[in-house]
C-alpha positions, 0 to 999 in steps of 0.5 A: 357149848358148840356153835351150832347147838341151836342149828337142828331147833332153827332148821326144824321151825325154817322146815315147819315155815317153808311147808309151802315153798315150792322144791329147788334143785341144789344149783347156787353160788355165793352171789346167786341162787339159780332155779332151771325147773322153774326158771328163775334167778335172783342174788343169794342173800348174806346175811351178817351173822352166817358164819357158813353156808347152811343150806336146805338143798330138797323139800318134798312136800305131801298136800296140805291137810289141816294147815299143815304140809307134811314133808321131807326135808335135806339140809346140809350144816357144814360143820366138822364135829362128832356124832357124839358131839353134834348129838349132846348139843342136839339134845341139850338145845331141845331140852333147853327149847322144847322140854316137852319133846318125848324121844320115842327113839335113838338109834346108831348107824353108819350110812355110806361108811359114815356115823350116823343117828336116827331119831324119832321123836315128838315135840310142840312147834308152832302150837302144834305137836308134831312128830318127827323122823330125823336122820343126822350123818356126820361126814367129814367136814358136814352133818347131812340132816334128813328130817321128816315132819308131819302133825302127830296124829296124822303121821302114821299115813306117812310113817312108811314113805318116811322110814324109806327116806331115811333107809334109802339116804346115801352118800354119793361120794 
């Protein structure tokens, strides 16, 4: 197994937990996180188990409904890998952690000249059936993970916006 095997699952759980958090721009040094929009800063935590700096870069939230806030998150996973290896590991982790996950579709594509994959699936998270639209973009030394999440029954209400996020994602350099 690759060292990042639980990353996507952990990210999904983290995204669900952070669904009520305020979005923040990516302004973080090794020791301090600063948010110029909401005018605060704090010492950034350093966890002993953390081998690389993984970051949730952006969270966009819809209004809460029935105890959950549908959201779009962007995370950067600093790992050098291939689409095939990342997807193999991701699917293995998903099968082990959520055997009732239903893969609706997988699609290989290119984003800004980089290998990418779009996954559309539903899974049970925190006791609730959720639907995810996820874009993975494999760059030279990192993976960009854009995840759109909503409860399965309200997903159609957000589907067009989620698809627009995935379709418009580009790397600037």
